[in-house]
C-alpha positions in Angstrom: -11.7 5.5 34.1 -15.7 7.1 33.8 -17.1 6.1 30.4 -18.8 9.6 29.1 -22.1 9.9 26.9 -19.7 10.5 24.3 -18.0 7.6 24.4 -20.6 4.7 25.1 -19.4 0.5 25.7 -20.5 -1.0 22.5 -22.4 -4.1 23.2 -21.1 -7.1 22.6 -22.4 -7.6 19.3 -22.0 -4.7 17.8 -18.1 -5.3 18.7 -15.8 -7.6 16.3 -13.0 -9.2 18.6 -8.7 -9.3 17.0 -6.1 -10.1 18.5 -2.7 -8.5 19.5 0.9 -9.6 20.5 2.6 -7.2 22.5 5.4 -7.1 24.1 6.0 -8.3 27.8 7.4 -4.7 28.4 4.6 -3.0 27.3 2.6 -5.4 28.6 3.9 -4.9 32.2 3.0 -1.2 31.4 -0.7 -1.8 31.0 -1.0 -4.5 33.6 1.1 -1.2 35.6 -1.7 1.2 34.9 -4.9 -1.4 35.6 -3.3 -2.2 39.0 -3.2 1.2 39.7 -6.5 2.2 38.9 -6.1 3.7 35.8 -8.3 1.6 34.3 -10.3 -1.6 34.8 -8.5 -4.1 33.5 -6.3 -4.8 29.9 -9.3 -4.1 27.5 -10.3 -1.1 29.1 -6.9 0.6 28.8 -6.4 -0.8 24.7 -9.8 0.5 23.6 -8.8 3.9 24.8 -5.6 3.8 23.1 -7.3 3.5 20.0 -9.9 5.4 21.1 -7.0 8.2 21.7 -5.5 7.7 18.0 -8.8 7.8 16.2 -9.4 11.4 17.7 -5.3 12.0 17.4 -6.4 11.3 13.5 -9.7 12.0 13.5 -9.7 15.0 10.8 -7.3 12.8 8.1 -10.3 10.4 8.9 -12.7 12.9 7.7 -10.9 14.5 5.5 -11.0 10.4 3.3 -13.4 9.6 4.1 -15.6 12.8 1.9 -12.4 12.3 -0.9 -13.3 8.0 -1.3 -17.5 8.7 -0.3 -17.0 5.9 2.1 -20.3 5.4 4.5 -18.9 5.8 8.1 -20.8 3.6 10.4 -22.9 0.2 9.9 -24.0 -0.9 5.9 -26.4 -3.4 5.6 -27.7 -4.6 2.2 -30.9 -5.9 2.1 -31.7 -8.7 -0.5 -35.0 -5.8 -1.5 -31.7 -3.7 -1.6 -30.1 -5.1 -4.4 -33.2 -6.0 -6.5 -34.0 -2.4 -6.7 -30.2 -1.9 -7.9 -30.8 -4.9 -10.1 -34.2 -4.1 -11.9 -32.9 -0.5 -12.7 -30.1 -1.6 -14.3 -27.4 -0.3 -11.9 -23.8 -1.7 -10.2 -22.7 -0.7 -6.6 -19.4 -0.3 -5.9 -19.9 -0.5 -1.7 -17.4 1.6 0.1 -17.6 0.7 4.1 -15.8 2.8 7.3 -16.9 0.4 10.2 -19.7 -2.3 9.0 -21.0 -3.6 6.1 -23.8 -5.9 6.5 -25.5 -8.2 3.5 -28.6 -10.0 4.1 -29.0 -14.3 4.9 -31.4 -14.6 2.1 -29.1 -12.4 -0.9 -28.2 -15.4 -3.2 -24.0 -15.5 -4.6 -25.8 -15.2 -8.3 -27.6 -11.4 -7.2 -24.7 -10.2 -5.4 -22.7 -10.7 -8.4 -25.2 -9.1 -10.0 -25.6 -6.1 -8.5 -22.0 -5.3 -5.8 -19.5 -4.0 -9.0 -16.2 -3.4 -6.2 -16.9 -3.5 -2.2 -14.1 -2.5 0.3 -15.0 -2.3 3.8 -12.3 -1.0 6.0 -13.6 -2.9 9.7 -15.8 -5.7 9.1 -17.3 -7.5 7.0 -20.8 -9.9 7.6 -22.2 -11.8 4.8 -23.1 -15.8 3.9 -19.7 -17.5 3.1 -21.5 -18.1 -0.4 -21.5 -13.9 -1.1 -18.1 -13.9 0.7 -16.4 -16.2 -2.4 -18.8 -15.0 -4.8 -17.8 -11.5 -4.6 -13.8 -12.6 -3.7 -12.4 -10.7 -7.0 -14.2 -7.5 -6.1 -13.6 -7.7 -2.8 -10.5 -5.2 -1.8 
C-alpha cells in the first residue's frame, strides 16, 4: 500500500505504542492480506484500519470537538505559560484530543495552582510528580 500526502507516516517520536489482543482467525486474516501484498506488515494493516474507522466517524469527532471545546492535535504547556495563567489569577480546564505535554520544569505546585481539570483523549506526557499532583483532576 502506498502512503498519500494526506496521511504522512508518523515519525518514531510522534507515536504511542499500544498492545492489542486478537483472535487467531482475525490474525490469520491479517497475515493473509500481508502475504498477498495488500499491506507491508501487520502494523501497516492495523494503522490503515484505524485511520479508516476514524475517517468513517470524522463528522462525529468534528462535532464533539466543537461542542466540548477540545484542542485537536498537540498541546504543550510550558512553565512560562502556567506562570502567566497564575499571574492572571486564572485556572485552566484542559481538554485535548491527541497529545498533551507539560514541560519537565513545571513543578507540581505550579500545576496544581493553574490546572483545574485535565482531560486527554490520546496521551499525556508530563513529569511523574506533576501527574501525581494532578491525579484528582485528571479525567
